[in-house]
N, C-alpha and C positions, 0 to 999 in steps of 0.2 A: 522373378523377375528384373528384380535390381541387378543381381547376380549376372547377367543377360546384359545390359545394359554397359554396367562397370567393365563385362568382357571386350564388350563391342568397343565401348569409347577406349579401351585401352589397346587396343589391336588395331584402329584406327590411330590413336595418338603416335604408335609406333612405325607405324609403317609412313605417316607423315614426316616423321622425324629422319626415316632413312634416305630419303631423296637427296639426290647430291646437290651443291650450289653451283647453281649457275654463274660460269664465267663472268657474262653481261648482262647488268641488268637495266633496265630503263632508265634507273637513277643515275646511273653512270656519269654525265655529262653534265647533270645537277651537281653531283657532288664535286667533280671537277672544278663546276665553276667557283661552287663554294672555297674550297681549297684555295684557289686563284684569288678570292676576294681575300680570305683572311690572310694570307700572303701578304699582298697587298697592303691591309690595312697595317702588319707590324713591319713595313717598311715606313708605313707614312708616321706611327708611333715614334718608330727610332731617330727618322727624319726631325721632326718634332723637337723629341728632347734632344740631340743635334744640334736644333736652332736656339732652343731655350736657355743650354752651357754656354751657348756662343754669345748670347744677349747677357747671360748673367754676366759673362767674363770682362765684357765692353762696358758694361754699368760699372764695373767696380775698380776698371783701370780708373 
């Protein structure tokens, strides 16, 4: 009995792994939005760094 269960589980696992990955998923739009948000965050961090450097440069003069 345990061998049968193990065999069935193995066959199901292999069959599940054999499926092709779909080209488009339901999460594509959310992932794109998150990528855009990360890009925007990086731009904001870079702008803040430039502003901080400009302020430091002005106060040292």
